[in-house]
N, CA and C atoms as a LAMMPS dump frame, in Angstrom:
ITEM: TIMESTEP
0
ITEM: NUMBER OF ATOMS
504
ITEM: BOX BOUNDS ff ff ff
-5.0000000000000000e+02 5.0000000000000000e+02
-5.0000000000000000e+02 5.0000000000000000e+02
-5.0000000000000000e+02 5.0000000000000000e+02
ITEM: ATOMS id mol type element x y z
1 1 1 N -10.927 17.637 6.543
2 1 2 C -11.148 16.084 6.655
3 1 3 C -10.933 15.718 7.683
4 2 1 N -11.723 14.886 7.677
5 2 2 C -11.596 13.868 9.069
6 2 3 C -10.198 13.339 9.249
7 3 1 N -10.215 13.346 10.7
8 3 2 C -9.115 12.297 10.833
9 3 3 C -8.664 11.07 10.098
10 4 1 N -9.784 10.436 10.491
11 4 2 C -9.626 9.236 9.794
12 4 3 C -9.147 9.332 8.29
13 5 1 N -9.645 10.001 7.582
14 5 2 C -9.265 9.925 6.711
15 5 3 C -7.644 10.696 6.328
16 6 1 N -7.394 11.535 6.789
17 6 2 C -6.015 12.364 7.268
18 6 3 C -5.176 11.077 7.362
19 7 1 N -5.25 10.077 8.213
20 7 2 C -4.371 8.902 8.361
21 7 3 C -4.272 8.157 7.577
22 8 1 N -5.043 7.545 6.859
23 8 2 C -4.936 6.886 5.692
24 8 3 C -4.222 7.337 4.722
25 9 1 N -4.577 8.611 4.092
26 9 2 C -3.653 9.523 3.209
27 9 3 C -2.528 9.813 3.4
28 10 1 N -1.979 10.392 4.86
29 10 2 C -0.732 10.465 5.245
30 10 3 C 0.039 9.125 5.47
31 11 1 N -0.717 8.151 5.501
32 11 2 C 0.604 7.089 5.833
33 11 3 C 0.973 6.518 4.519
34 12 1 N 0.036 6.377 3.315
35 12 2 C 0.707 6.116 1.891
36 12 3 C 1.698 7.47 1.433
37 13 1 N 1.271 8.427 1.842
38 13 2 C 2.311 9.877 1.554
39 13 3 C 3.739 9.497 2.319
40 14 1 N 3.537 9.26 3.897
41 14 2 C 4.919 9.125 4.765
42 14 3 C 5.756 7.572 3.602
43 15 1 N 5.18 6.909 3.416
44 15 2 C 5.918 5.894 2.871
45 15 3 C 6.618 6.342 1.371
46 16 1 N 5.862 7.047 0.875
47 16 2 C 6.237 7.822 -0.267
48 16 3 C 7.442 8.545 -0.507
49 17 1 N 7.25 9.362 0.855
50 17 2 C 8.4 10.234 1.312
51 17 3 C 9.814 9.586 1.766
52 18 1 N 9.688 8.365 2.304
53 18 2 C 10.511 7.71 2.844
54 18 3 C 11.661 6.804 1.447
55 19 1 N 10.943 6.552 0.566
56 19 2 C 11.55 5.632 -0.616
57 19 3 C 12.874 6.616 -1.127
58 20 1 N 12.8 7.707 -1.499
59 20 2 C 13.618 8.761 -1.372
60 20 3 C 13.729 9.818 -1.138
61 21 1 N 14.831 10.472 -1.315
62 21 2 C 15.117 12.278 -0.667
63 21 3 C 14.293 12.949 -2.143
64 22 1 N 13.2 13.757 -1.435
65 22 2 C 12.072 14.656 -2.565
66 22 3 C 12.94 15.705 -2.317
67 23 1 N 14.028 16.347 -1.416
68 23 2 C 14.51 17.661 -1.97
69 23 3 C 13.617 18.614 -0.94
70 24 1 N 13.437 19.255 -1.086
71 24 2 C 12.757 20.783 -0.589
72 24 3 C 11.56 20.688 -0.926
73 25 1 N 10.67 20.128 -1.985
74 25 2 C 9.175 19.748 -1.846
75 25 3 C 8.854 18.682 -0.859
76 26 1 N 9.832 17.866 -0.611
77 26 2 C 9.509 16.804 0.258
78 26 3 C 9.456 17.257 1.776
79 27 1 N 10.479 18.047 2.318
80 27 2 C 10.335 18.958 3.115
81 27 3 C 9.302 19.363 3.272
82 28 1 N 8.873 20.295 2.396
83 28 2 C 7.502 21.505 2.684
84 28 3 C 6.157 20.522 2.768
85 29 1 N 6.572 19.057 2.386
86 29 2 C 5.513 18.071 2.674
87 29 3 C 5.434 17.537 3.818
88 30 1 N 6.64 17.161 3.931
89 30 2 C 6.691 16.574 5.799
90 30 3 C 6.275 17.824 6.901
91 31 1 N 6.584 18.841 6.739
92 31 2 C 6.678 19.892 7.119
93 31 3 C 4.792 20.568 7.221
94 32 1 N 3.933 19.866 6.03
95 32 2 C 2.365 20.159 5.992
96 32 3 C 1.936 18.637 6.658
97 33 1 N 2.626 17.612 6.857
98 33 2 C 2.474 16.589 7.719
99 33 3 C 2.134 16.696 8.904
100 34 1 N 3.606 17.424 9.579
101 34 2 C 3.535 17.662 11.103
102 34 3 C 2.397 18.784 11.122
103 35 1 N 2.114 20.034 10.721
104 35 2 C 1.267 20.737 11.112
105 35 3 C 0.009 19.775 11.298
106 36 1 N -0.773 19.442 10.082
107 36 2 C -1.824 18.256 10.163
108 36 3 C -2.202 17.717 11.144
109 37 1 N -0.825 17.161 11.27
110 37 2 C -1.068 15.99 12.695
111 37 3 C -1.148 16.757 13.807
112 38 1 N -0.861 17.437 13.955
113 38 2 C -0.914 18.522 15.38
114 38 3 C -2.141 19.541 15.158
115 39 1 N -2.989 19.429 14.602
116 39 2 C -4.269 20.7 14.336
117 39 3 C -5.405 19.941 14.285
118 40 1 N -6.199 20.888 15.116
119 40 2 C -7.621 20.053 15.819
120 40 3 C -9.158 20.265 14.935
121 41 1 N -9.018 20.84 14.268
122 41 2 C -9.785 21.772 12.931
123 41 3 C -9.748 20.704 11.64
124 42 1 N -10.823 20.236 11.254
125 42 2 C -11.015 19.354 9.648
126 42 3 C -10.678 20.161 8.47
127 43 1 N -11.043 21.378 8.779
128 43 2 C -11.11 22.281 7.63
129 43 3 C -9.303 22.678 7.682
130 44 1 N -8.671 23.375 8.634
131 44 2 C -7.746 23.218 8.426
132 44 3 C -6.528 21.921 8.214
133 45 1 N -6.793 20.737 8.518
134 45 2 C -6.421 19.443 7.925
135 45 3 C -6.743 19.33 6.78
136 46 1 N -8.228 19.935 5.764
137 46 2 C -8.302 19.689 4.216
138 46 3 C -7.361 20.798 3.889
139 47 1 N -6.897 22.071 4.351
140 47 2 C -5.902 22.919 3.526
141 47 3 C -4.715 22.337 3.747
142 48 1 N -4.466 21.486 4.604
143 48 2 C -2.876 21.053 4.805
144 48 3 C -2.732 20.092 3.757
145 49 1 N -3.696 19.269 3.867
146 49 2 C -3.853 18.27 2.877
147 49 3 C -3.62 18.816 1.054
148 50 1 N -4.577 19.589 0.994
149 50 2 C -4.41 20.431 -0.512
150 50 3 C -3.24 20.95 -1.008
151 51 1 N -2.48 21.478 -0.295
152 51 2 C -1.022 21.74 -0.248
153 51 3 C -0.24 20.483 -0.191
154 52 1 N -0.381 19.528 0.158
155 52 2 C 0.482 18.217 0.263
156 52 3 C 0.143 17.922 -1.012
157 53 1 N -0.956 17.6 -2.168
158 53 2 C -1.49 16.893 -3.162
159 53 3 C -0.941 18.017 -4.174
160 54 1 N -0.827 19.18 -3.928
161 54 2 C -0.439 20.115 -4.706
162 54 3 C 1.063 20.34 -4.879
163 55 1 N 1.803 20 -3.953
164 55 2 C 3.631 19.751 -4.169
165 55 3 C 4.089 18.238 -4.51
166 56 1 N 3.275 17.56 -4.154
167 56 2 C 3.271 15.981 -4.844
168 56 3 C 2.969 15.988 -5.965
169 57 1 N 1.812 16.693 -6.803
170 57 2 C 1.954 16.648 -8.447
171 57 3 C 3.152 17.073 -8.727
172 58 1 N 3.737 17.403 -8.748
173 58 2 C 5.189 17.505 -9.19
174 58 3 C 5.917 16.411 -9.796
175 59 1 N 5.628 14.823 -8.875
176 59 2 C 6.331 13.843 -8.891
177 59 3 C 5.485 13.153 -9.655
178 60 1 N 5.697 12.3 -10.378
179 60 2 C 5.244 11.179 -11.044
180 60 3 C 4.566 9.906 -10.225
181 61 1 N 5.532 9.842 -8.957
182 61 2 C 4.843 8.79 -8.254
183 61 3 C 4.509 8.71 -7.305
184 62 1 N 3.989 10.049 -7.415
185 62 2 C 3.188 10.644 -5.753
186 62 3 C 1.71 9.94 -5.683
187 63 1 N 1.588 9.372 -4.119
188 63 2 C 0.535 8.289 -4.544
189 63 3 C -1.093 9.094 -4.786
190 64 1 N -1.497 8.628 -5.577
191 64 2 C -3.04 8.913 -5.676
192 64 3 C -3.993 9.011 -4.718
193 65 1 N -4.829 9.524 -4.903
194 65 2 C -6.219 10.214 -3.425
195 65 3 C -7.349 9.055 -3.852
196 66 1 N -7.322 8.205 -2.999
197 66 2 C -8.507 7.222 -3.055
198 66 3 C -9.777 7.685 -3.83
199 67 1 N -10.362 7.059 -4.858
200 67 2 C -11.51 7.589 -4.988
201 67 3 C -12.726 6.298 -5.25
202 68 1 N -13.754 6.352 -4.868
203 68 2 C -14.756 5.132 -5.256
204 68 3 C -15.135 4.757 -3.552
205 69 1 N -15.92 3.677 -3.598
206 69 2 C -16.098 3.142 -2.115
207 69 3 C -14.981 2.69 -1.058
208 70 1 N -15.239 2.928 -0.248
209 70 2 C -14.604 2.735 1.161
210 70 3 C -13.708 1.369 1.091
211 71 1 N -12.623 0.929 1.598
212 71 2 C -11.955 0.165 1.834
213 71 3 C -13.027 -1.14 2.163
214 72 1 N -13.406 -2.177 2.333
215 72 2 C -13.706 -3.252 2.797
216 72 3 C -13.534 -3.718 4.23
217 73 1 N -12.606 -3.088 4.721
218 73 2 C -11.907 -3.799 5.951
219 73 3 C -11.885 -2.674 6.899
220 74 1 N -12.345 -2.926 8.494
221 74 2 C -12.699 -1.934 9.463
222 74 3 C -11.24 -1.364 9.406
223 75 1 N -11.445 -0.097 10.252
224 75 2 C -10.124 0.77 10.215
225 75 3 C -8.845 0.429 10.489
226 76 1 N -8.812 -0.504 11.757
227 76 2 C -7.526 -1.089 12.335
228 76 3 C -7.338 -1.905 11.631
229 77 1 N -7.942 -2.713 10.517
230 77 2 C -7.393 -4.095 9.912
231 77 3 C -7.222 -2.976 8.691
232 78 1 N -7.204 -2.426 8.38
233 78 2 C -6.681 -1.41 6.962
234 78 3 C -5.261 -0.981 7.019
235 79 1 N -5.242 -0.305 8.506
236 79 2 C -4.181 -0.016 9.248
237 79 3 C -3.24 -1.081 8.92
238 80 1 N -3.591 -1.927 9.225
239 80 2 C -2.504 -3.857 9.292
240 80 3 C -2.364 -3.423 8.144
241 81 1 N -3.381 -3.674 7.058
242 81 2 C -2.784 -4.025 5.686
243 81 3 C -2.544 -3.069 5.039
244 82 1 N -2.452 -2.186 5.168
245 82 2 C -1.257 -0.677 4.374
246 82 3 C -0.087 -1.266 4.761
247 83 1 N -0.054 -1.543 6.411
248 83 2 C 1.315 -1.596 6.96
249 83 3 C 2.187 -2.912 5.895
250 84 1 N 1.19 -4.101 5.934
251 84 2 C 2.126 -4.92 5.053
252 84 3 C 2.073 -4.619 3.821
253 85 1 N 1.226 -4.025 3.153
254 85 2 C 1.331 -3.7 1.79
255 85 3 C 3.162 -2.862 1.552
256 86 1 N 3.007 -1.7 2.698
257 86 2 C 4.223 -0.699 2.539
258 86 3 C 5.589 -1.696 2.631
259 87 1 N 5.322 -2.978 3.705
260 87 2 C 6.819 -3.734 4.081
261 87 3 C 6.803 -4.748 2.53
262 88 1 N 5.91 -4.877 2.483
263 88 2 C 5.982 -6.038 1.172
264 88 3 C 6.813 -5.286 -0.069
265 89 1 N 6.126 -4.18 -0.693
266 89 2 C 7.196 -3.11 -1.487
267 89 3 C 8.454 -2.978 -1.261
268 90 1 N 8.802 -2.649 -0.115
269 90 2 C 9.922 -2.398 0.658
270 90 3 C 11.114 -3.377 0.073
271 91 1 N 10.182 -4.69 0.468
272 91 2 C 11.31 -6.009 0.334
273 91 3 C 11.061 -6.578 -1.026
274 92 1 N 10.45 -6.335 -1.845
275 92 2 C 10.755 -6.089 -3.084
276 92 3 C 11.53 -4.911 -3.855
277 93 1 N 11.182 -4.073 -3.225
278 93 2 C 11.768 -3.006 -4.264
279 93 3 C 13.608 -2.936 -3.506
280 94 1 N 13.614 -3.813 -2.43
281 94 2 C 15.296 -3.405 -1.963
282 94 3 C 15.926 -4.938 -2.75
283 95 1 N 15.319 -5.551 -3.66
284 95 2 C 16.228 -6.742 -3.855
285 95 3 C 17.61 -6.011 -4.68
286 96 1 N 18.254 -7.173 -4.154
287 96 2 C 19.555 -6.545 -4.75
288 96 3 C 19.848 -6.746 -6.327
289 97 1 N 19.782 -7.946 -7.067
290 97 2 C 19.864 -8.222 -8.446
291 97 3 C 18.382 -8.184 -8.791
292 98 1 N 17.991 -6.888 -9.067
293 98 2 C 16.793 -6.454 -9.795
294 98 3 C 16.666 -7.138 -11.096
295 99 1 N 17.854 -6.819 -11.753
296 99 2 C 18.468 -6.925 -12.951
297 99 3 C 17.764 -8.43 -13.637
298 100 1 N 17.593 -9.189 -12.513
299 100 2 C 17.855 -10.614 -12.813
300 100 3 C 16.173 -11.202 -13.16
301 101 1 N 15.511 -10.414 -12.029
302 101 2 C 14.4 -10.391 -11.726
303 101 3 C 13.613 -9.842 -12.952
304 102 1 N 14.038 -8.424 -13.619
305 102 2 C 13.096 -8.188 -14.487
306 102 3 C 13.535 -8.385 -15.699
307 103 1 N 14.16 -9.573 -15.44
308 103 2 C 14.576 -10.421 -17.255
309 103 3 C 13.853 -11.586 -17.274
310 104 1 N 13.497 -12.442 -15.885
311 104 2 C 12.749 -13.467 -15.692
312 104 3 C 11.533 -13.271 -15.295
313 105 1 N 11.154 -12.614 -14.548
314 105 2 C 9.429 -12.139 -13.835
315 105 3 C 8.624 -11.539 -14.986
316 106 1 N 7.993 -11.778 -15.2
317 106 2 C 7.272 -11.374 -16.458
318 106 3 C 5.488 -10.88 -15.669
319 107 1 N 5.103 -9.658 -16.358
320 107 2 C 3.523 -9.661 -15.759
321 107 3 C 2.552 -10.762 -16.367
322 108 1 N 1.242 -10.614 -16.104
323 108 2 C 0.493 -11.929 -16.796
324 108 3 C 0.588 -11.772 -18.358
325 109 1 N 0.293 -13.137 -18.522
326 109 2 C 0.766 -14.107 -19.781
327 109 3 C 0.422 -12.795 -20.918
328 110 1 N -1.215 -12.566 -20.865
329 110 2 C -2.063 -11.831 -21.746
330 110 3 C -1.416 -10.222 -21.666
331 111 1 N -0.956 -9.996 -20.843
332 111 2 C -0.278 -8.551 -20.549
333 111 3 C 0.866 -8.353 -21.468
334 112 1 N 1.675 -9.123 -21.545
335 112 2 C 3.103 -9.207 -22.585
336 112 3 C 3.945 -8.33 -21.835
337 113 1 N 5.451 -7.967 -22.409
338 113 2 C 6.153 -7.129 -22.17
339 113 3 C 6.729 -7.259 -20.685
340 114 1 N 7.338 -6.521 -20.114
341 114 2 C 8.315 -7.052 -18.928
342 114 3 C 7.745 -5.433 -18.095
343 115 1 N 8.323 -5.574 -16.89
344 115 2 C 8.025 -4.936 -15.605
345 115 3 C 9.193 -3.882 -15.688
346 116 1 N 8.714 -2.319 -16.142
347 116 2 C 10.235 -1.676 -16.263
348 116 3 C 10.649 -1.083 -15.366
349 117 1 N 10.457 -1.646 -13.892
350 117 2 C 11.604 -1.647 -13.045
351 117 3 C 11.017 -2.18 -11.929
352 118 1 N 12.007 -2.051 -11.31
353 118 2 C 11.964 -3.362 -9.623
354 118 3 C 10.631 -2.779 -8.937
355 119 1 N 10.782 -1.146 -9.09
356 119 2 C 9.622 -0.382 -8.362
357 119 3 C 8.449 -0.929 -8.682
358 120 1 N 7.895 -1.328 -10.569
359 120 2 C 6.938 -1.439 -10.726
360 120 3 C 6.575 -2.866 -10.386
361 121 1 N 7.459 -3.694 -10.278
362 121 2 C 7.062 -5.224 -10.008
363 121 3 C 6.714 -4.904 -8.185
364 122 1 N 8.016 -4.238 -7.278
365 122 2 C 7.307 -4.159 -5.648
366 122 3 C 5.876 -3.697 -6.016
367 123 1 N 5.447 -2.654 -6.638
368 123 2 C 3.908 -2.107 -6.529
369 123 3 C 2.997 -3.481 -6.978
370 124 1 N 3.116 -4.222 -7.808
371 124 2 C 2.598 -4.98 -8.092
372 124 3 C 2.118 -6.421 -7.045
373 125 1 N 3.45 -6.291 -6.309
374 125 2 C 3.429 -7.483 -5.391
375 125 3 C 2.818 -6.848 -4.042
376 126 1 N 2.847 -5.679 -4.184
377 126 2 C 2.482 -4.991 -2.501
378 126 3 C 1.159 -5 -2.601
379 127 1 N 0.393 -4.588 -4.109
380 127 2 C -1.184 -4.814 -4.235
381 127 3 C -1.553 -6.007 -4.123
382 128 1 N -0.697 -6.663 -4.558
383 128 2 C -1.397 -8.351 -4.462
384 128 3 C -1.425 -9.12 -3.027
385 129 1 N -0.431 -8.275 -2.346
386 129 2 C -0.383 -8.669 -0.803
387 129 3 C -1.911 -8.243 0.103
388 130 1 N -1.724 -6.981 -0.219
389 130 2 C -3.475 -6.152 -0.054
390 130 3 C -4.794 -6.881 -0.256
391 131 1 N -4.853 -7.499 -1.751
392 131 2 C -5.86 -7.443 -1.914
393 131 3 C -5.759 -8.874 -1.373
394 132 1 N -4.985 -9.696 -1.243
395 132 2 C -5.139 -11.058 -0.467
396 132 3 C -5.337 -10.954 0.972
397 133 1 N -4.926 -10.176 1.888
398 133 2 C -5.411 -9.337 2.985
399 133 3 C -7.127 -9.507 2.993
400 134 1 N -7.726 -8.413 2.305
401 134 2 C -8.948 -8.231 1.87
402 134 3 C -9.707 -9.627 1.476
403 135 1 N -9.145 -10.289 0.453
404 135 2 C -10.239 -11.592 0.452
405 135 3 C -10.085 -12.43 1.782
406 136 1 N -8.912 -12.617 2.354
407 136 2 C -9.118 -13.009 3.516
408 136 3 C -9.729 -12.769 4.631
409 137 1 N -9.963 -11.387 4.823
410 137 2 C -10.596 -10.942 5.852
411 137 3 C -12.32 -11.396 5.229
412 138 1 N -12.826 -11.169 3.676
413 138 2 C -13.917 -11.584 3.341
414 138 3 C -14.424 -12.931 3.37
415 139 1 N -13.034 -13.808 3.282
416 139 2 C -13.82 -15.563 3.216
417 139 3 C -13.655 -15.667 5.094
418 140 1 N -13.395 -15.145 5.867
419 140 2 C -12.703 -15.427 7.572
420 140 3 C -11.525 -16.008 7.607
421 141 1 N -10.824 -15.781 6.798
422 141 2 C -9.296 -16.298 7.117
423 141 3 C -8.074 -15.491 7.81
424 142 1 N -9.271 -14.259 8.095
425 142 2 C -7.895 -13.032 8.869
426 142 3 C -9.073 -12.363 9.451
427 143 1 N -8.95 -12.131 10.447
428 143 2 C -9.399 -11.222 11.094
429 143 3 C -8.683 -9.765 11.754
430 144 1 N -7.339 -9.433 11.021
431 144 2 C -6.971 -8.431 11.418
432 144 3 C -6.006 -8.744 12.675
433 145 1 N -5.744 -9.833 12.728
434 145 2 C -4.521 -10.103 13.858
435 145 3 C -3.56 -10.141 13.192
436 146 1 N -2.536 -9.934 13.984
437 146 2 C -0.895 -9.404 13.473
438 146 3 C 0.324 -10.309 14.711
439 147 1 N 1.251 -11.109 14.239
440 147 2 C 2.264 -11.309 14.694
441 147 3 C 3.361 -10.486 14.812
442 148 1 N 3.09 -9.83 15.271
443 148 2 C 4.641 -9.138 15.005
444 148 3 C 3.72 -8.084 13.75
445 149 1 N 4.86 -8.545 12.634
446 149 2 C 4.301 -7.132 11.419
447 149 3 C 3.977 -8.121 10.224
448 150 1 N 3.74 -10.173 11.166
449 150 2 C 3.057 -11.006 9.927
450 150 3 C 1.59 -10.98 10.446
451 151 1 N 0.656 -10.661 9.115
452 151 2 C -0.579 -11.023 9.492
453 151 3 C -0.855 -12.552 9.983
454 152 1 N -1.991 -12.963 10.808
455 152 2 C -1.997 -14.294 10.884
456 152 3 C -3.576 -14.621 9.816
457 153 1 N -2.912 -14.926 8.521
458 153 2 C -3.632 -15.206 7.536
459 153 3 C -3.941 -16.62 7.249
460 154 1 N -4.792 -17.139 7.141
461 154 2 C -5.101 -18.809 7.322
462 154 3 C -4.994 -18.754 5.723
463 155 1 N -3.883 -19.521 5.007
464 155 2 C -4.275 -20.094 3.415
465 155 3 C -5.441 -20.275 3.208
466 156 1 N -6.018 -20.468 2.041
467 156 2 C -7.182 -20.595 1.701
468 156 3 C -6.809 -22.239 1.303
469 157 1 N -7.82 -23.494 1.374
470 157 2 C -7.809 -24.757 0.928
471 157 3 C -7.344 -24.833 -0.35
472 158 1 N -6.181 -26.312 -0.228
473 158 2 C -5.789 -26.501 -1.27
474 158 3 C -7.415 -27.161 -2.126
475 159 1 N -6.909 -27.03 -3.378
476 159 2 C -7.987 -27.261 -4.064
477 159 3 C -7.822 -28.56 -5.089
478 160 1 N -8.231 -29.84 -5.064
479 160 2 C -8.226 -31.159 -5.97
480 160 3 C -8.316 -30.771 -7.588
481 161 1 N -7.686 -31.884 -8.105
482 161 2 C -7.737 -31.496 -9.721
483 161 3 C -9.262 -31.693 -9.908
484 162 1 N -10.341 -32.336 -9.228
485 162 2 C -12.06 -32.149 -9.7
486 162 3 C -12.337 -30.876 -9.511
487 163 1 N -11.383 -29.776 -9.051
488 163 2 C -12.066 -29.028 -8.533
489 163 3 C -12.481 -28.462 -7.026
490 164 1 N -12.756 -29.357 -6.554
491 164 2 C -13.646 -29.656 -5.257
492 164 3 C -12.379 -28.92 -4.236
493 165 1 N -12.307 -28.805 -2.825
494 165 2 C -11.582 -28.375 -1.693
495 165 3 C -11.345 -30.066 -0.867
496 166 1 N -10.401 -30.126 -0.989
497 166 2 C -9.461 -31.033 -0.289
498 166 3 C -9.752 -30.812 1.336
499 167 1 N -9.937 -32.364 1.498
500 167 2 C -10.377 -32.345 2.997
501 167 3 C -9.082 -32.781 4.096
502 168 1 N -8.922 -31.807 5.447
503 168 2 C -8.073 -32.1 5.685
504 168 3 C -7.942 -33.051 7.025
């Protein structure tokens, strides 16, 4: 496994590990991450990644491996976007009055139902944040610049009632 792919995958796994105590399995995954971080061989890193996925498969909420096309973001921007995504997840998952939110904040109208947990809602908000950064990059409103932990993302223009963009 190439180091770039290792870093992408391990970033997601480390956030997952930090969410809660995973016991002995979490310690085994952490050790495999440490070994993979220090090895020089792509083949050996692949072996560690296979072990991490195997151990992680015991958990329903283990991060899924990415499939399909590569990210639309350059590597450094991708890492910033993932960092923001993880921070947004944590911000929503740590809300103190989750029962209130789960009662009044509902999925999209056509979806129906309610979010099963604050974690599910946090995942949705984190994905929205990430998607907004990708869209901002594609539209030239975000160049990857960060002000500390805050992305320097320009909001999209306000649309008028006629459907056009409002001039500033």
